[in-house]
C-alpha positions, 0 to 999 in steps of 0.5 A: 459498833459492838459493845462488850459489857461485863456486868455484876450485881453485888447487891440484893436490895433492888432489881435493876431495870428489866432491860438493864444490859440493853440500857447500858449498851444503848447509852454507851453506843449513843455516847460514843456516837456523840463523841464520833467514836466508831470503835467497838468498846468494852465497859464494866458495870457493877451494881452495889448498895449504899454501904458498898459505894460509900466504902469505895468512895472513901477508898478511892476518893477519900470522901466518907459518904455514899454517892450515886455513881463512881467512874474509873476510866482506863483511857487518858490523854493518849487514848484508850488501851485496846483489848487484844482479843476483841480489838475493842477500846477499854473504856473503864468501870462504872459502879452504881448504887441502885439504892441511891438511884431509886431515892434520887428518882423519887426526889427528882420526880422521874422514873427509876429507869431514867435515873439509872440511864442518866447515871450510866450516861454521866459516868460514860462521859467521865470515862470518855475524859469529861469532868465537871470541875469548872462550870464550863466543863460541867455545862458541856458535859451535862448538855452532851448527857441530855442529848444522848438521853433525848436521842434514846427517848429517855426523858424526865 
């Protein structure tokens, strides 16, 4: 399985974890394996600051406040589109506020890298069709996230 990552850092307040692109790749592979998806995959990850994620949250969700991560899935109930050049499934876009990730890591008492990995994994499951509208869906999604992070050795 090959993971194609389009990466963009649109903020200058915090450095991402040193192994950020590998972290995205590892989280993506583990999430796809959890879902028994063996296809190559493409994903876009953009790092922003709190101000920019607030703008995006307002624009796309009509919620005028900052958030930690936004997910923009490309798949639907009919499956995923495929990139004709790579034959990889197109998962979608993830936007992470590194500022928010840093403050949440401090608030929850774990490392910045762990928080970023959690946000990547959380967003990946959104891209794969999961949501947490009901408590049952939330329980299932969070269990899968924790299983992926545990598999990668990224614990609290």
